[in-house]
C-alpha positions as CSV (number, residue, x, y, z in Angstrom):
1,M,171.3,150.8,71.9
2,S,172.0,148.7,74.9
3,T,168.5,147.3,75.0
4,D,169.2,145.7,71.6
5,V,172.4,144.2,72.9
6,F,170.6,142.7,75.9
7,S,167.9,141.3,73.7
8,Q,170.6,139.6,71.6
9,L,172.2,138.2,74.7
10,A,168.9,136.9,75.8
11,Q,168.5,135.0,72.5
12,L,172.0,133.6,72.4
13,K,172.0,132.6,76.1
14,I,175.8,131.9,76.2
15,I,178.7,134.3,76.0
16,P,182.1,132.8,75.1
17,V,184.7,134.6,77.3
18,V,188.0,134.7,75.5
19,I,191.6,135.5,76.6
20,V,193.5,136.2,73.3
21,D,197.3,136.1,73.4
22,D,197.7,136.3,69.7
23,A,195.4,138.7,67.8
24,S,195.9,136.7,64.5
25,L,193.8,133.9,66.1
26,A,190.8,136.1,66.6
27,D,189.4,135.9,63.1
28,P,189.5,132.1,62.7
29,M,188.2,131.8,66.2
30,G,185.3,134.1,65.2
31,E,184.7,131.9,62.2
32,A,184.5,128.8,64.3
33,L,182.0,130.4,66.7
34,V,179.8,131.6,63.9
35,A,179.9,128.1,62.3
36,G,179.0,126.6,65.6
37,G,175.9,128.8,65.8
38,L,177.3,131.1,68.6
39,P,178.0,134.4,66.9
40,I,179.3,136.2,70.0
41,A,182.6,136.7,71.9
42,E,183.6,138.6,75.0
43,V,187.3,139.5,74.6
44,T,188.9,140.1,78.1
45,F,191.4,143.0,78.5
46,R,193.9,140.7,80.1
47,T,196.4,140.7,77.3
48,A,198.2,143.1,75.0
49,A,196.4,141.5,72.1
50,A,192.9,142.3,73.3
51,E,192.3,145.5,71.6
52,A,193.5,144.2,68.2
53,A,191.4,141.0,68.7
54,I,188.3,143.1,69.3
55,K,188.9,145.1,66.2
56,A,189.5,141.9,64.1
57,L,186.3,140.3,65.4
58,A,184.1,143.5,65.0
59,K,185.4,143.9,61.4
60,R,183.9,140.6,60.5
61,G,180.4,142.0,61.0
62,D,178.8,138.7,61.9
63,L,179.5,138.6,65.6
64,L,178.3,140.5,68.6
65,V,181.6,141.6,70.2
66,G,182.1,142.6,73.8
67,A,185.0,143.6,76.0
68,G,185.5,141.9,79.4
69,T,187.8,142.6,82.4
70,V,187.2,146.3,81.8
71,L,188.7,148.1,84.7
72,T,188.9,151.8,83.5
73,V,187.1,154.4,81.4
74,D,190.1,154.3,79.1
75,N,189.5,150.6,78.6
76,V,185.9,151.3,77.7
77,K,187.0,153.9,75.1
78,K,189.5,151.6,73.5
79,A,187.0,148.8,73.4
80,V,184.2,150.8,71.9
81,D,186.5,152.5,69.4
82,G,187.6,148.9,68.4
83,G,183.9,148.0,67.7
84,A,182.8,146.4,71.0
85,S,179.1,146.6,71.5
86,F,179.0,145.8,75.2
87,I,181.3,146.2,78.3
88,V,181.7,143.7,81.1
89,T,183.5,144.5,84.3
90,P,184.6,142.1,87.1
91,G,183.3,144.5,89.9
92,F,181.2,147.5,90.3
93,N,183.2,150.6,89.3
94,P,181.0,153.7,89.5
95,K,183.1,155.7,87.1
96,V,183.0,153.0,84.5
97,V,179.3,152.4,85.0
98,S,178.5,156.2,84.9
99,Y,180.5,156.7,81.6
100,C,178.8,153.8,79.9
101,M,175.3,154.9,81.1
102,E,176.0,158.5,79.9
103,H,177.1,157.3,76.5
104,K,174.4,154.6,76.1
105,I,177.0,151.8,76.1
106,A,175.6,148.4,77.2
107,I,177.4,147.3,80.4
108,T,177.1,144.4,82.8
109,P,179.1,145.2,85.9
110,G,180.2,142.5,88.2
111,T,178.1,142.1,91.4
112,V,177.8,139.3,93.9
113,T,176.1,140.9,97.0
114,A,172.7,142.4,97.6
115,T,174.4,145.8,98.3
116,E,176.0,145.7,94.8
117,I,172.7,144.8,93.1
118,G,171.0,147.6,94.9
119,L,173.7,150.0,93.8
120,A,173.3,148.8,90.2
121,L,169.5,149.6,90.4
122,D,170.3,153.1,91.7
123,F,172.4,153.6,88.5
124,G,169.5,152.5,86.4
125,L,170.9,149.1,85.3
126,T,168.6,146.2,84.6
127,V,171.3,143.6,83.9
128,V,174.4,142.8,85.9
129,K,177.1,140.1,85.9
130,F,177.1,137.6,88.8
131,F,180.7,136.9,89.4
132,P,182.5,134.8,90.4
133,A,179.4,132.6,90.1
134,E,180.5,129.1,91.3
135,A,183.1,130.4,93.8
136,S,180.3,132.5,95.4
137,G,177.9,129.6,96.0
138,G,176.6,129.0,92.5
139,I,173.0,129.0,91.5
140,K,171.8,128.6,95.1
141,T,173.5,131.8,96.2
142,L,172.3,133.6,93.0
143,K,168.6,132.6,93.6
144,A,169.0,133.9,97.2
145,V,170.4,137.3,96.4
146,A,168.2,137.8,93.4
147,A,164.9,137.1,95.2
148,P,164.4,140.8,96.5
149,Y,165.4,142.1,93.0
150,A,162.7,140.7,90.7
151,A,163.4,143.3,88.0
152,M,167.1,142.5,87.7
153,R,168.5,140.1,85.2
154,F,171.9,138.3,85.7
155,V,174.8,137.0,83.6
156,P,176.5,134.4,85.8
157,T,180.2,134.0,84.9
158,G,183.0,132.1,86.6
159,G,183.1,128.3,86.8
160,I,180.2,127.8,84.3
161,V,180.7,124.6,82.4
162,P,178.4,122.2,80.4
163,Q,177.6,120.3,83.6
164,N,176.1,123.3,85.4
165,L,175.0,125.5,82.5
166,A,171.4,124.2,82.5
167,D,171.0,124.9,86.2
168,Y,171.6,128.6,85.6
169,L,169.7,129.0,82.4
170,K,166.6,127.4,83.9
171,F,166.5,130.3,86.5
172,G,164.2,132.9,85.1
173,Q,166.3,135.9,86.2
174,V,169.3,134.7,84.2
175,L,169.6,136.5,80.9
176,A,172.7,134.5,79.6
177,C,175.8,132.8,81.0
178,G,179.5,133.6,80.3
179,G,181.8,130.6,79.9
180,S,185.2,129.9,78.4
181,W,185.3,126.1,78.0
182,M,184.6,126.4,74.2
183,V,187.3,129.0,73.7
184,S,190.0,127.9,76.2
185,K,193.5,129.2,76.0
186,D,194.7,125.8,75.1
187,L,192.3,125.3,72.2
188,L,193.3,128.7,70.9
189,A,197.0,128.2,71.3
190,N,196.8,124.8,69.5
191,K,194.5,126.4,66.7
192,Q,191.9,123.7,67.3
193,F,189.2,125.7,65.6
194,D,187.2,122.6,64.6
195,K,187.0,121.7,68.3
196,I,185.9,125.3,69.1
197,R,183.1,125.0,66.5
198,E,182.0,121.6,67.9
199,L,182.0,122.8,71.4
200,A,180.1,126.0,70.5
201,R,177.4,123.8,68.7
202,Q,177.1,121.6,71.7
203,A,176.7,124.6,74.0
204,V,173.9,126.0,71.7
205,D,172.1,122.7,71.8
206,L,172.4,122.5,75.5
207,A,171.0,126.0,76.0
208,K,168.1,125.2,73.9
209,T,167.0,122.5,76.3
210,A,167.5,124.6,79.4
211,R,164.7,127.2,79.0
212,P,163.1,128.5,82.3
């Protein structure tokens, strides 16, 4: 159920957002994240390898696996069939949101304005993505648009780095943050899994000190 996924996100606090060009790298990347104490990955549908990478990570059984950059209902079906437990979209697509709600699939659609947040409430959502976070004004903007929507929780993504992570996590309406610094394309391409593990561990330690 989606509520269970969101409770896991709330505990983990950080969602590694990954662009995978080579599906064979997914399993060792997953191993590194688990070893670093961050057993979660959002694989973006930006490459041909995304579907296979989701399957490889979900097959492990020790990670919470999500699909990001989901643009269509077909993307949702492929992601869920591959083992994804949650869906993340860059914007608010009513068709995708409706499908996920009808099939009890956890989804955090992208929002950045009060209008989009209000629309999310109409659809019965209680968690949305705030994207692109830094480009939209960062934590200051998030606090301003979130103020009238006390029941809504947010997953800021876009420009989140260790230097500003705590600023977001200290805000009570933030459920978790999405970030890619610990699983960058360069780290994956160079198979620097020890570095991924190290950065994941540092992110977890940082999140522990940034409670609301």
